[in-house]
C-alpha positions as CSV (number, residue, x, y, z in Angstrom):
1,M,109.3,20.5,47.2
2,G,112.9,21.0,46.9
3,C,114.5,20.6,50.3
4,T,117.8,22.1,51.2
5,N,119.4,18.7,51.7
6,C,117.9,16.6,48.9
7,S,118.7,18.5,45.7
8,S,121.4,17.1,43.4
9,N,122.3,18.0,39.8
10,G,119.5,20.5,39.6
11,L,116.7,18.1,40.5
12,P,115.8,17.0,44.0
13,K,116.0,13.2,44.4
14,G,113.2,12.9,46.9
15,C,110.7,14.7,44.7
16,K,109.7,12.9,41.5
17,S,107.8,16.0,40.3
18,N,111.2,17.8,39.9
19,G,110.6,20.2,42.7
20,S,107.1,21.2,41.6
21,C,104.9,18.8,43.6
22,G,103.2,21.6,45.6
23,T,102.6,19.5,48.7
24,N,103.9,22.3,51.0
25,S,106.0,19.8,53.0
26,C,109.4,21.3,52.6
27,D,109.1,25.0,53.2
28,K,106.6,27.9,53.7
29,L,104.8,29.7,50.9
30,S,105.6,27.1,48.3
31,V,104.2,27.6,44.7
32,F,103.0,24.9,42.3
33,D,104.7,25.4,38.9
34,W,101.8,24.6,36.5
35,L,103.9,25.5,33.5
36,S,106.7,23.0,34.3
37,N,105.5,20.5,31.6
38,M,105.3,23.1,28.8
39,E,108.2,23.9,26.6
40,Q,109.2,27.6,26.5
41,P,109.8,29.3,23.1
42,A,113.3,29.1,21.9
43,G,115.3,32.3,22.6
44,K,112.7,33.7,25.0
45,K,113.9,32.4,28.3
46,F,113.0,34.7,31.2
47,E,116.2,35.7,33.0
48,F,114.7,36.3,36.5
49,V,114.3,33.8,39.2
50,E,112.5,33.8,42.5
51,V,114.6,32.7,45.5
52,R,113.1,31.7,48.9
53,F,114.9,32.2,52.2
54,K,114.0,31.5,55.8
55,N,110.4,31.7,56.9
56,G,109.0,32.3,53.4
57,R,111.0,35.5,52.6
58,K,111.3,35.7,48.8
59,E,113.2,38.0,46.5
60,F,113.9,38.3,42.7
61,Y,117.4,37.9,41.3
62,K,118.7,38.3,37.8
63,N,120.5,35.3,36.2
64,T,123.0,37.3,34.2
65,Q,125.2,34.3,33.4
66,D,122.3,32.2,32.0
67,L,122.9,29.3,34.4
68,P,120.7,26.2,34.1
69,I,118.6,26.8,37.2
70,H,115.8,24.5,38.3
71,I,113.3,24.7,41.2
72,G,114.8,23.4,44.4
73,D,118.4,24.3,43.6
74,N,120.5,26.0,46.3
75,V,122.1,29.1,44.9
76,A,124.4,31.7,46.0
77,V,123.1,35.2,45.4
78,E,124.3,38.8,46.0
79,G,124.0,40.0,49.6
80,S,124.6,43.3,51.3
81,P,127.5,42.8,51.8
82,G,128.8,39.4,50.9
83,H,126.6,36.6,49.5
84,D,123.6,34.7,50.7
85,I,122.3,31.2,50.2
86,G,118.7,30.5,49.2
87,T,116.5,27.9,47.4
88,V,115.0,28.6,44.0
89,S,111.2,28.6,44.3
90,L,110.2,29.7,40.7
91,T,111.7,29.9,37.2
92,G,110.4,30.8,33.8
93,E,107.2,32.6,32.9
94,L,105.7,32.2,36.4
95,V,108.3,34.6,37.7
96,R,107.1,37.2,35.2
97,L,103.5,36.8,36.5
98,Q,104.7,37.0,40.1
99,M,106.6,40.2,39.5
100,R,103.6,41.7,37.7
101,Q,101.4,40.8,40.7
102,K,103.8,42.4,43.2
103,K,104.3,45.4,40.9
104,V,108.0,45.0,40.4
105,K,109.4,46.7,37.3
106,L,111.5,44.7,35.0
107,D,113.6,47.7,33.8
108,A,114.9,48.5,37.3
109,S,118.7,48.8,37.6
110,D,118.9,47.8,41.3
111,F,118.3,44.0,40.8
112,K,120.7,41.8,42.6
113,K,122.6,39.1,40.7
114,L,122.6,35.4,41.0
115,Y,126.2,34.2,41.3
116,R,126.3,30.5,41.0
117,K,124.9,27.2,42.3
118,A,125.9,26.6,45.9
119,N,128.7,24.1,46.4
120,T,129.4,21.9,49.4
121,R,131.5,24.5,51.2
122,D,128.8,27.1,50.8
123,I,126.1,24.8,52.2
124,E,128.3,23.8,55.2
125,I,128.8,27.4,56.2
126,W,125.2,28.1,55.7
127,Q,124.1,25.3,57.9
128,Q,126.5,26.3,60.7
129,A,125.1,29.8,60.6
130,R,121.5,28.5,60.8
131,E,122.4,26.5,63.9
132,R,123.6,29.7,65.7
133,E,120.3,31.5,65.2
134,Q,118.5,30.1,68.3
135,E,121.3,30.7,70.6
136,T,121.8,34.3,69.2
137,M,118.1,35.1,69.7
138,V,118.0,34.0,73.3
139,R,121.2,35.9,74.1
140,S,119.9,39.1,72.3
141,R,116.7,39.0,74.4
142,V,118.8,39.0,77.6
143,L,120.9,41.9,76.4
144,A,117.8,43.9,75.4
145,R,116.3,43.3,78.9
146,E,119.6,44.4,80.5
147,L,119.4,47.7,78.6
148,N,115.8,48.2,79.6
149,L,114.5,48.3,76.1
150,V,110.7,47.8,75.6
151,M,111.0,45.5,72.6
152,K,110.6,41.8,71.8
153,I,113.1,40.1,69.5
154,S,111.1,37.4,67.8
155,D,113.4,35.9,65.2
156,V,117.0,36.1,64.0
157,E,118.2,35.3,60.4
158,Y,121.8,34.8,59.5
159,Q,123.2,35.5,56.0
160,G,124.5,32.6,54.0
161,D,128.1,33.5,54.6
162,G,127.7,34.0,58.3
163,N,129.0,37.5,58.4
164,K,125.7,39.3,58.9
165,A,122.5,38.7,61.0
166,T,119.0,40.4,60.8
167,F,117.1,40.8,64.1
168,F,113.3,41.0,63.7
169,Y,111.6,42.7,66.6
170,T,108.2,44.1,67.6
171,A,107.6,47.1,69.8
172,E,104.6,49.3,70.7
173,E,106.7,52.5,70.7
174,R,109.8,53.8,69.1
175,V,113.0,52.2,70.5
176,D,116.5,53.6,70.5
177,F,118.5,50.5,69.9
178,R,121.9,52.0,69.0
179,E,123.5,50.8,72.1
180,L,122.1,47.3,71.5
181,I,123.6,47.1,68.1
182,R,127.1,47.9,69.5
183,V,126.7,45.2,72.1
184,L,125.4,42.6,69.6
185,A,128.2,43.4,67.1
186,S,130.9,43.0,69.8
187,E,129.2,39.9,71.3
188,F,128.8,37.8,68.1
189,K,131.4,39.5,65.8
190,I,128.9,40.1,63.0
191,R,127.2,42.9,61.2
192,V,123.8,43.7,62.8
193,E,120.6,44.8,61.0
194,M,117.5,45.6,63.0
195,R,114.1,45.3,61.3
196,Q,110.8,46.0,62.9
197,I,107.7,43.9,62.0
198,G,104.1,43.9,63.0
199,A,102.2,41.4,65.2
200,R,100.8,39.5,62.2
201,Q,104.3,39.3,60.6
202,E,105.6,37.9,63.9
203,A,103.0,35.2,64.1
204,G,103.7,34.3,60.4
205,R,107.4,33.9,61.2
206,V,107.0,31.9,64.4
207,G,104.1,29.8,63.2
208,G,101.5,27.8,65.1
209,I,98.1,26.1,65.0
210,G,94.9,28.1,64.8
211,S,91.5,27.5,66.5
212,C,90.4,25.8,63.3
213,G,93.0,23.0,63.9
214,R,95.0,23.9,60.9
215,E,98.4,25.7,60.5
216,L,98.2,29.5,60.5
217,C,97.3,31.1,57.2
218,C,100.0,33.8,57.6
219,S,102.7,31.1,57.9
220,T,101.6,29.0,54.9
221,W,100.1,31.1,52.1
222,L,98.9,34.5,53.3
223,T,101.3,37.3,52.4
224,D,99.2,40.5,52.4
225,F,97.7,41.5,55.7
226,R,94.5,43.6,55.3
227,S,92.9,45.5,58.1
228,V,90.1,43.7,60.0
229,N,87.5,45.6,62.2
230,T,84.6,44.5,64.4
231,A,82.1,45.4,61.6
232,A,83.1,42.2,59.8
233,A,82.0,40.2,62.9
234,R,78.7,42.1,63.2
235,Y,77.8,41.4,59.6
236,Q,78.4,37.7,60.2
237,Q,76.2,37.7,63.3
238,L,79.1,36.7,65.6
239,A,79.4,37.4,69.3
240,L,81.8,40.2,70.0
241,N,84.0,38.0,72.2
242,P,87.7,39.2,72.0
243,Q,89.0,35.8,73.1
244,K,87.3,34.0,70.2
245,L,87.7,36.7,67.6
246,A,91.4,37.3,68.2
247,G,94.2,35.2,66.7
248,Q,97.6,34.2,68.2
249,C,98.9,37.6,67.2
250,G,96.5,39.3,69.5
251,K,94.6,41.0,66.6
252,L,91.3,40.2,64.9
253,K,91.5,37.0,62.8
254,C,92.3,37.5,59.1
255,C,89.7,34.8,58.2
256,L,86.9,37.2,59.2
257,N,87.4,38.9,55.8
258,Y,87.3,35.7,53.8
259,E,83.5,35.3,53.6
260,L,82.5,38.9,54.4
261,D,81.6,39.7,50.7
262,S,79.2,36.7,50.6
263,Y,77.5,37.8,53.8
264,L,77.1,41.4,52.4
265,D,75.5,40.1,49.3
266,A,73.1,37.9,51.3
267,L,72.2,40.7,53.7
268,K,70.9,42.9,50.7
269,E,67.6,40.9,50.8
270,F,67.2,41.4,54.5
271,P,65.2,44.4,55.9
272,D,66.6,46.9,58.3
273,T,66.7,45.3,61.7
274,S,66.3,48.6,63.5
275,Q,62.8,49.0,62.0
276,N,59.9,47.5,64.1
277,L,56.9,45.7,62.7
278,F,53.4,47.1,63.5
279,T,50.4,44.8,63.6
280,Q,46.9,45.0,65.1
281,K,48.0,42.8,67.9
282,G,50.9,45.1,68.8
283,E,54.4,46.3,67.9
284,A,57.0,43.6,67.3
285,V,60.8,44.1,67.8
286,F,63.6,42.2,66.0
287,Q,65.4,39.6,68.1
288,K,67.8,37.6,65.8
289,M,68.3,36.3,62.3
290,D,69.7,33.2,60.5
291,I,71.3,34.3,57.3
292,F,71.8,30.7,56.0
293,K,68.1,29.8,56.4
294,G,66.8,33.3,55.5
295,R,64.7,33.7,58.7
296,L,64.2,36.4,61.2
297,W,62.7,36.2,64.7
298,Y,60.4,38.9,66.1
299,A,58.7,39.3,69.5
300,Y,55.9,41.7,70.7
301,R,57.1,44.6,72.8
302,E,54.3,44.2,75.4
303,G,54.2,40.8,76.9
304,G,56.0,39.1,74.0
305,T,58.0,36.2,75.6
306,D,57.5,34.0,72.6
307,W,59.5,34.6,69.4
308,V,57.9,34.3,66.0
309,A,60.0,33.0,63.1
310,M,59.3,34.3,59.7
311,D,60.9,34.2,56.2
312,V,62.6,37.2,54.7
313,S,59.9,37.5,52.1
314,K,57.2,37.7,54.7
315,V,59.0,40.3,56.7
316,N,59.5,42.4,53.6
317,E,55.7,42.1,52.9
318,I,54.8,43.4,56.4
319,V,57.3,46.3,56.0
320,A,55.7,47.2,52.7
321,Q,52.2,47.2,54.3
322,N,53.4,49.4,57.2
323,K,54.7,51.9,54.6
324,Q,51.2,52.1,53.2
325,N,49.8,52.6,56.7
326,K,48.4,49.1,56.8
327,K,48.6,46.7,59.7
328,P,48.3,42.9,59.4
329,A,46.3,41.1,62.0
330,A,49.2,39.3,63.8
331,L,52.6,37.9,63.1
332,E,51.4,34.4,63.7
333,D,49.6,34.5,60.3
334,Y,53.1,34.7,58.7
335,M,54.9,32.3,61.0
336,V,57.0,29.5,59.5
337,V,55.6,26.1,60.1
338,E,58.5,23.7,60.4
339,D,58.0,20.2,59.0
340,T,58.2,17.7,61.7
341,I,60.4,14.7,60.8
342,A,58.5,11.5,61.4
343,S,60.3,8.9,63.5
344,P,61.2,5.7,61.6
345,T,58.7,2.8,62.0
346,Y,61.0,0.0,61.0
347,E,61.9,-2.8,63.4
348,S,65.5,-3.2,64.2
349,V,66.5,-6.7,63.3
350,I,69.9,-6.8,65.0
351,E,68.5,-4.7,68.0
352,Q,71.1,-2.0,67.5
353,D,68.8,0.6,69.2
354,S,68.4,-1.5,72.4
355,I,70.5,-0.4,75.4
356,T,70.4,-3.9,77.0
357,R,71.2,-5.8,73.8
358,F,74.5,-7.1,75.2
359,D,72.8,-8.2,78.4
360,Q,70.2,-10.2,76.5
361,S,72.9,-12.0,74.5
362,K,74.7,-12.9,77.6
363,S,71.6,-14.4,79.3
364,R,70.8,-16.4,76.1
365,N,74.3,-17.8,75.9
366,A,74.1,-18.7,79.6
367,K,70.9,-20.5,79.0
368,K,72.4,-22.5,76.2
369,R,75.3,-23.5,78.3
370,R,73.0,-24.7,81.1
371,N,71.0,-26.8,78.6
372,K,74.2,-28.4,77.3
373,K,75.3,-29.3,80.9
374,R,72.0,-30.8,81.9
375,P,72.1,-34.7,81.5
376,Q,69.6,-36.4,79.1
377,G,66.3,-37.5,80.6
378,E,66.4,-35.2,83.5
379,N,63.3,-33.2,84.2
380,P,64.0,-29.5,84.4
381,N,60.8,-28.9,86.4
382,A,61.7,-31.5,89.1
383,P,62.3,-30.2,92.6
384,K,65.9,-29.7,93.4
385,A,67.4,-31.5,96.4
386,Q,68.9,-29.5,99.3
387,G,72.5,-29.1,99.4
388,N,75.1,-29.0,96.6
389,Q,74.1,-31.1,93.6
390,P,76.6,-33.7,92.3
391,R,78.3,-33.2,89.0
392,A,76.8,-34.8,85.9
393,Q,78.5,-38.1,85.4
394,K,79.1,-39.9,82.2
395,P,76.8,-42.9,81.5
396,K,79.7,-45.2,80.8
397,G,82.8,-45.8,82.8
398,Q,81.2,-45.0,86.1
399,K,83.4,-45.9,89.1
400,K,82.2,-46.8,92.6
401,P,83.5,-44.9,95.5
402,K,86.1,-46.7,97.5
403,G,86.0,-46.9,101.3
404,P,88.8,-45.8,103.6
405,R,91.7,-48.0,104.1
406,Q,92.5,-49.5,107.5
407,P,96.1,-49.6,108.5
408,Q,97.6,-53.0,108.9
409,G,97.8,-54.5,112.4
410,S,95.2,-52.1,113.8
411,K,92.2,-53.1,115.8
412,D,88.6,-52.6,114.8
413,A,87.6,-49.0,114.6
414,K,85.5,-47.7,117.4
415,P,82.1,-46.4,116.8
416,G,83.4,-42.8,117.5
417,N,86.2,-43.2,115.0
418,A,84.0,-44.4,112.2
419,P,84.1,-42.4,109.0
420,K,81.3,-39.9,108.7
421,A,79.1,-39.9,105.7
422,Q,79.5,-36.8,103.6
423,G,76.6,-34.6,103.2
424,K,76.9,-34.3,99.4
425,P,74.7,-36.9,97.7
426,Q,75.7,-38.7,94.6
427,G,73.3,-40.0,92.0
428,Q,73.5,-43.6,91.0
429,G,71.7,-43.4,87.7
430,Q,70.3,-40.9,85.3
431,G,66.8,-39.9,85.9
432,Q,66.5,-41.6,89.3
433,G,65.8,-39.8,92.6
434,Q,68.0,-42.3,94.7
435,K,70.9,-40.6,96.3
436,Q,73.9,-42.2,98.2
437,A,76.0,-40.6,100.8
438,K,79.6,-40.3,99.7
439,P,82.0,-41.7,102.5
440,K,84.5,-39.3,103.9
441,P,88.0,-40.6,103.6
442,N,89.8,-41.2,106.9
443,N,92.4,-38.5,107.4
444,N,94.2,-40.7,110.1
445,R,94.9,-43.6,107.9
446,N,98.5,-42.6,107.2
447,R,99.4,-42.1,110.8
448,R,101.3,-44.9,112.5
449,R,100.0,-46.3,115.7
450,P,102.4,-47.3,118.4
451,P,102.9,-51.1,118.7
452,Q,100.9,-52.7,121.5
453,N,102.8,-54.4,124.4
454,P,102.0,-58.1,124.4
455,K,102.9,-58.4,128.0
456,K,100.2,-56.0,129.1
457,S,97.6,-57.8,126.9
458,E,98.4,-61.1,128.6
459,E,97.9,-59.7,132.0
């Protein structure tokens, strides 16, 4: 759409559809111009344009100077007093259709005029005024609280020239805000206009996300707010839970009216739920219904703990018999037999239904790794020797273990200082049961012994 900062020379640069893309990404309540590619008859150009302001507020203005206006242009229009800055949302024949839908007469004499396209100076003043809105709203709430006024100021909208501001508020009762207007005018040096709105209009101006996960309808496309009552929820068989049926505005959700007509048409085939069914087995009372499947559930008044599901046609048949003073044998004769879905008999090739499919794959991979490490010719069923097994050695390039070194000039090692054999055996060949003790290296070989005294040895 035509943003306020991307339009240039009548066409927005960021939009290749010339401001008529209809993606609802630039402003609220955008309209798709489906007549933009059609040429208008010569000499029959419609002189009214639709201009959009903050939060989707739209008004119609008369282009008396016949300026070349396109969708997305920022224009200066007549204000009260001064001038205002807005964005053109519709031009051409679509404006005529929009005015006819909103019942706006074309021959009215109180139409405001379109002055010109907004220049750079107009846009700068407009942006500065928009930046003051949040600060003004917070300050006005503080002043209203100090004056003990039971009201809530929900939004503030500055005029394009910055000389006037409109304060939107909600209140349960009538509020005397004359003193507040004097305080606001002296505080901000502007003209003040107070406008009361409803709870739904407030939610549309503030915006938010609904329980459906989408943006609120009142802030995107909904403009007319119709009354919603609890009867709409009853017709749709919804639980009367205020927390689920109420929207962010605190009122019943507007979407309860969207499908109400379809439910009313479907309920024409259903019998009156307050009428009981009489059978030879006993009297049956209505329990619940499913409008989509066209089924109703009944239970016997005396000792009827089990509900019987029947189609609408069967229930109407029983009602017709009761009007003729006839009673069927039992409700079970008209009960709906639901088709049981047979479980699939195919075998899963990739074992996607197995819970332990990952464990099995790990065990198989581990078994493959053990088979790779096992040397050739070794019997896997042979009894294992006690203790830690030696590592598998390569058949070629086998080296013999070397004994401990004796330091030079030392005497023969005593029996107590002899190196002990290591408990870990070592295989000499592949496939043989012979084992050899690996000698333990002497840890004292690097220690120096004191030189012996030759004199003492001679003595």
